[in-house]
N, C-alpha and C positions, 0 to 999 in steps of 0.2 A: 934902074937906078933910083935911089931914094929921092923923094921930092924935096927934101929939106937939106939946106946947106949946113945947118947947125943941128946935127942929130940929137934927138931927145934921148938922153942917157938916164936910165934908171939905175939906182944903186942895186948892185947884185945882192940877192938874198942868199946867204950861205946855206949849205945843206942842213937839214934839221938835226938838232941835238935831241934825240929821242931817249926813251928809257932803254934799259938793257935787254928786255925780253924780245924774242923774235917777233911777236905780233906788234909790239910798239915800234920796232925798227921798220918793219914792212909797211905798216899803216902810216907811219910818219913820213917815209919817203914817197909813198903814193900820194898822200895829201899835199906834200910839197910840190910834186909834179902837177897835180890837178890845179893847184893855185897858180902855178907858173903859166900853164897854157891858157887858163881863163883870163889872166892878166894880159897876156899877149893879144888876145882877141878883143877884150873890153876896151872901148874907146877908139878902136881902129876906124878910119874914115870910110864912109860909103863913097863911091861904089867899089873902091879898091879892095875892101875887105872880102869881097866875093869874086874878085877878078883873078883868074888864073895867072900866076907869074911864071909857071913852068909848063912844058909841053904836056905833062900828065893831067893838067887841069886842076891841080891842087890849089886851094885857096883857104884863107883863115876860117871863114864861116863853115866851110865844108869839113875842115879838120875837127872843129869842135862839135859839129853835128855828128860826125862819125864816132867820136869818143863818147858822146852821149848815148848812142846806140850800143856801143860796146859795154859801157857801165850797166845799162839796163838789161842787156842780154846776159852778162856774166853774173850779176848779183840779184836781178829782179825777175829773171826768167823770161824776158821778152823774146819773141821769135823774130829773127831778121831773115828775110828771104832774098834781099838784094843788097849785099854788103857794099858794092860799088855805088849804089844809089845813096848810101848814107853819107857820102862825101859831097852831095849836092844840097845846098841850102835852098829853100823855097824863096821865090822872088819877093814874097810878102814878109819874110823873116828879117827883122833888123838885128843889129848887133846885140842890143839889150835882150831881145827875145831868145836868141841862141845861147847867150851866156846864162840867162836865167834858167833855161831848160837844162843846161849842163849842170849848173849848181844844184838844181832840184834833184836831178838823177844821182849826183854824188851824195847828197844828203840822204836820199832813200837807200842808196847802196851802203852808206855808213851805218844806217839803222839796222840793216841786215847783218853787217859785219860785227856790230856791237853784241849781237847774240851768238857769235861764233867764238867759243873759248878754245876749241880743239882745232889746231891748224891742219891736222891730218884728216879731219872729217870733210865730207863733201859740202859744197856750198848749198845751203837750203834754197829750194826753189818753190815759188808759190804754185806752180803747175805740176801736179804729179804726172809721172810717166815720161818726163824729160830726162835725158842723160845729164847728170851733173858734172861739173868740172872735177878732175881727179881729187882735188882737195882745196881747202881754203888757202893753204900755202901756195899751191899752184896758181890759183885764181889771182891772189895778190901779186905774185911774181910776174904773171902774165900782164896784169894791169900796169905794173911799174914799167915793164918793157914797152908795152903799147903806148902808154901815155908819154913816156920819155922820148920814144922815137918821134911821135907827132909833135911834142913840145920843141924838139930840135928843128923840125920842119917849120913850125910856127915862128921860131926865132928868126930864121932866114927870111920868111915871107914878110914878117912885120918890118924888118929892117929895110927890105926892098920897097915897102909901101911908103914909109915916112921917116926912115932913119932911126926909129926907136930901137934901142938895144938894151940888153941887161934883163934881169929877172925882176 
């Protein structure tokens, strides 16, 4: 149950009005979802931000930590050996730390994407010998799906924590 009797409602942010090219639409929606989930975690109260609200153990900090690893893996070539472990935030990590790491990963991912003019080309990887995503288009679509899925989880978890709703 929310701890607040007067839920904090934020004004919903409508979907982005992007340019008409495919890359502008895909990147616009991905950035919209990235901002949405970061805003859900930013300012969430300790210790509830790291407390599981569902039997799976899912919590807000873990969701954002996981998405940080997905961004870094997809666009920066990081290797992840324990995907389940990416859902657990370190006890020393505060909300601001996790949000800052996510925003930094997004910024670095966008730097890579800025150099990708051909949506059909593979995502460039800093480590040779690794199998790339099938295409930049696939990587962007996957990141929209992954971020959107977890943003929905974050909406519910944040509302359970303090009644905050909206984007």
